[in-house]
C-alpha positions as CSV (number, residue, x, y, z in Angstrom):
1,M,16.1,-2.7,-4.5
2,E,12.4,-2.1,-5.9
3,T,10.9,0.4,-8.7
4,L,7.2,1.6,-9.1
5,R,5.6,1.9,-12.2
6,P,2.1,2.6,-13.5
7,I,-0.6,-0.7,-13.5
8,E,-1.4,-2.0,-16.6
9,P,-4.0,-3.8,-17.9
10,E,-1.8,-6.9,-18.0
11,D,-0.8,-7.2,-14.4
12,A,-4.6,-8.5,-13.4
13,D,-3.7,-11.9,-13.6
14,T,-1.1,-11.6,-11.3
15,Y,-3.3,-9.0,-8.5
16,W,-5.9,-11.7,-9.4
17,R,-3.6,-14.3,-7.8
18,W,-2.8,-12.6,-5.4
19,H,-6.2,-11.7,-4.0
20,R,-7.0,-15.9,-3.8
21,D,-4.1,-15.8,-1.1
22,P,-5.3,-15.6,2.4
23,A,-1.7,-14.6,3.4
24,V,-1.6,-11.8,1.5
25,T,-5.4,-10.3,2.0
26,R,-5.2,-11.4,6.0
27,W,-4.5,-7.6,6.7
28,L,-6.5,-6.0,3.9
29,A,-10.0,-4.4,4.4
30,H,-10.7,-5.6,0.9
31,D,-13.9,-5.8,-0.8
32,Y,-16.0,-8.9,-2.2
33,D,-14.4,-11.0,-4.4
34,E,-14.1,-10.6,-8.6
35,S,-13.7,-12.5,-11.2
36,L,-10.8,-13.1,-13.2
37,A,-13.1,-11.1,-15.9
38,Q,-14.0,-8.3,-13.5
39,I,-10.2,-7.4,-12.6
40,R,-9.1,-7.2,-16.1
41,N,-11.9,-4.7,-16.7
42,R,-11.3,-2.8,-13.7
43,F,-7.3,-2.8,-14.6
44,T,-8.4,-1.6,-18.3
45,E,-10.8,1.3,-16.9
46,R,-8.2,2.3,-14.4
47,P,-8.2,5.9,-14.1
48,V,-4.6,8.1,-14.9
49,N,-2.5,8.6,-11.6
50,S,-3.3,12.4,-10.4
51,Y,-2.6,14.5,-7.8
52,S,-5.6,12.8,-5.0
53,S,-4.5,9.6,-6.1
54,A,-1.6,7.2,-7.3
55,V,-1.5,4.0,-7.4
56,F,2.0,1.9,-8.6
57,A,3.4,-1.3,-9.3
58,V,5.9,-2.7,-7.5
59,E,8.9,-4.5,-9.4
60,T,12.3,-5.8,-8.2
61,L,15.0,-4.2,-10.2
62,A,17.2,-7.3,-11.0
63,D,14.9,-9.3,-12.7
64,R,11.7,-6.7,-13.8
65,T,9.6,-9.4,-11.3
66,L,5.9,-8.0,-10.6
67,I,5.7,-8.0,-6.6
68,G,2.7,-5.9,-5.3
69,T,1.3,-2.9,-4.9
70,V,1.1,1.1,-3.5
71,A,-0.9,3.9,-3.7
72,L,-1.3,7.8,-2.3
73,R,-4.8,8.1,-2.2
74,D,-7.3,11.2,-1.4
75,A,-5.1,13.5,-1.3
76,T,-6.7,17.2,-1.3
77,P,-4.3,20.2,-1.6
78,E,-6.2,22.1,1.4
79,T,-4.4,19.4,3.5
80,A,-1.5,18.4,1.7
81,L,-2.5,15.0,3.3
82,A,-2.9,11.2,1.8
83,E,-3.9,7.9,2.9
84,L,-0.5,5.0,1.6
85,D,-1.9,1.9,0.9
86,V,1.1,-1.1,0.3
87,Y,1.2,-4.9,1.0
88,L,3.3,-7.2,-1.5
89,G,1.8,-10.0,-2.9
90,E,4.5,-12.5,-4.2
91,E,5.3,-14.5,-1.0
92,R,9.4,-14.8,-1.2
93,Y,9.7,-11.3,-1.4
94,R,8.4,-11.1,2.0
95,G,10.6,-10.6,5.0
96,H,13.5,-9.0,2.9
97,G,13.4,-5.3,3.2
98,Y,11.3,-5.0,-0.1
99,G,8.3,-3.4,1.5
100,T,10.3,-1.2,4.0
101,D,12.0,0.6,0.5
102,T,8.2,0.4,-1.6
103,V,7.4,2.7,1.6
104,R,10.6,4.9,1.3
105,T,10.0,5.2,-2.4
106,I,6.4,6.1,-2.3
107,C,6.7,8.7,0.4
108,R,9.3,10.2,-1.4
109,Y,7.3,10.6,-4.9
110,G,4.4,11.7,-2.0
111,F,6.4,14.2,-1.0
112,D,8.6,15.6,-3.8
113,T,6.2,15.3,-6.6
114,M,2.7,15.3,-5.3
115,R,3.6,18.3,-2.7
116,L,2.5,16.4,0.1
117,H,3.0,17.5,3.7
118,S,1.5,14.8,5.8
119,I,1.3,10.9,5.1
120,R,-0.9,8.4,7.0
121,L,-1.8,4.9,7.4
122,W,-4.2,2.6,9.6
123,V,-2.5,-0.6,10.3
124,V,-4.0,-3.6,12.4
125,A,-2.5,-3.3,15.6
126,D,-1.6,-7.3,15.3
127,N,0.6,-6.6,11.8
128,D,3.9,-6.2,13.6
129,A,5.9,-6.3,10.8
130,A,4.1,-3.8,8.8
131,I,4.2,-1.7,11.7
132,R,8.2,-2.6,12.4
133,S,8.6,-1.6,8.9
134,Y,6.3,1.8,8.9
135,Q,8.9,2.8,11.5
136,K,12.0,2.5,9.9
137,V,10.6,4.8,7.7
138,G,9.8,7.0,10.1
139,F,6.3,6.5,10.6
140,R,5.4,7.7,13.7
141,T,1.8,6.2,15.8
142,D,-0.8,8.9,16.3
143,G,-3.5,6.8,17.4
144,R,-5.6,3.9,17.2
145,G,-8.8,2.6,16.1
146,R,-10.8,0.4,19.2
147,D,-12.3,-2.9,17.0
148,A,-12.3,-1.4,14.0
149,F,-10.9,-4.3,12.0
150,R,-12.9,-7.2,11.5
151,R,-11.5,-10.6,10.0
152,D,-12.3,-14.4,10.7
153,G,-14.6,-13.7,13.3
154,C,-13.0,-11.1,15.2
155,W,-12.5,-7.6,16.0
156,Y,-9.4,-6.2,16.3
157,D,-7.3,-2.8,16.6
158,T,-6.1,-0.4,14.6
159,V,-2.8,1.7,14.5
160,L,-3.7,5.4,12.8
161,M,0.8,6.6,11.8
162,S,1.5,9.2,10.1
163,L,4.8,10.7,8.6
164,L,5.4,14.7,8.0
165,E,7.6,15.9,5.5
166,G,10.8,15.7,6.5
167,E,10.6,12.8,8.4
168,L,11.8,10.4,6.3
169,T,14.4,8.4,7.0
């Protein structure tokens, strides 16, 4: 359905377009707006993937269309734990299983290649579609952050979810 590949400098224009779409950034904790030149520079100087941080572009298998990004970050050998970040930027690919498949693929990579024991994430409690997707992969709710995310002048709770090695469905 999809494949993961390293992010290339030429992907910067697509990411810049996505980050200007309120539907994409609605539930993302993100920095201030960047110019296209700033994003191009950041993509050119992107660090290599490593045990502590692996970031990938998500492409469709059928036609190699760039549709999103996924990352495992802040991993350490001492804890064998990493944080998951994921989003699909291309609207026509949302709601068709690509996100769930992407999460399943990156978790398999984390457990098999990065030798992780646990993958966790924080998701805004009102982001029902994302929560359902994570649950399909096997993530379980571990806790809640009260008023931990602010968007458009409103505070939202966040949900802590985790997946242990061996729980991937």
